[in-house]
C-alpha positions in Angstrom: -0.2 0.1 0.0 1.2 3.5 -0.7 1.5 4.4 2.8 3.6 1.9 3.6 5.7 2.7 1.2 5.9 6.4 2.4 6.5 5.3 5.6 8.4 2.0 5.9 9.4 2.6 9.3 6.1 3.6 10.6 4.4 1.5 12.8 1.4 3.9 12.9 1.9 4.1 9.2 1.3 -0.3 9.3 -1.0 -0.7 11.7 -3.7 1.9 9.5 -3.2 0.1 6.5 -3.9 -2.7 8.2 -7.8 -1.9 8.6 -8.4 -1.0 4.9 -6.7 -4.4 3.8 -9.1 -5.7 5.9 -12.5 -3.9 5.2 -11.0 -5.4 1.0 -10.9 -8.8 2.3 -7.2 -8.5 1.6 -6.6 -10.9 5.0 -3.1 -11.7 3.9 -2.1 -8.1 3.5 -3.2 -7.6 6.8 -1.6 -10.2 8.6 1.6 -8.7 6.6 0.9 -4.9 7.7 0.4 -6.1 11.1 3.4 -8.1 11.2 5.7 -5.8 9.8 4.2 -2.4 12.5 5.3 -5.6 15.1 8.7 -5.2 13.6 8.9 -2.0 13.7 7.4 -1.7 17.1 7.2 -5.4 18.7 4.9 -3.5 21.9 2.4 -2.5 19.8 -0.3 -3.5 21.5 -3.6 -2.7 19.6 -1.6 -4.5 16.5 -0.8 -7.9 18.1 -4.9 -7.8 19.3 -6.1 -6.9 16.0 -3.6 -10.2 14.3 -4.6 -12.3 16.5 -8.6 -11.4 16.6 -7.1 -11.7 12.6 -5.8 -15.1 13.0 -9.5 -16.7 14.7 -11.3 -15.0 11.8 -9.0 -17.1 9.2 -8.7 -20.1 11.4 -12.3 -21.4 10.1 -11.0 -20.8 6.5 -7.8 -23.7 7.0 -6.4 -22.3 3.3 -6.6 -19.0 4.1 -4.5 -19.8 7.5 -2.1 -21.7 5.9 -1.7 -19.1 3.1 -1.4 -16.5 6.1 0.9 -18.5 8.2 2.9 -18.6 4.8 3.3 -15.4 4.3 3.9 -14.2 7.8 6.6 -17.2 8.0 8.4 -15.4 4.5 8.4 -11.7 5.9 10.0 -12.8 9.3 13.2 -14.3 7.5 
């Protein structure tokens, strides 16, 4: 997203992008933005809480959960 391109080191920019991505149904993108936010600021409690809620939502869709976990692994390496 453009907000992350303009502010790649801003945890707030990454967190703000997650809401838009989730509303668009881009759960993989939202999860990656949550992870990016947490990489910038590991103590960002809201990002951790929302990522947890997204994971709960994805548990009902096993394929989406697998895609998310694969994306998360790639972003943390």
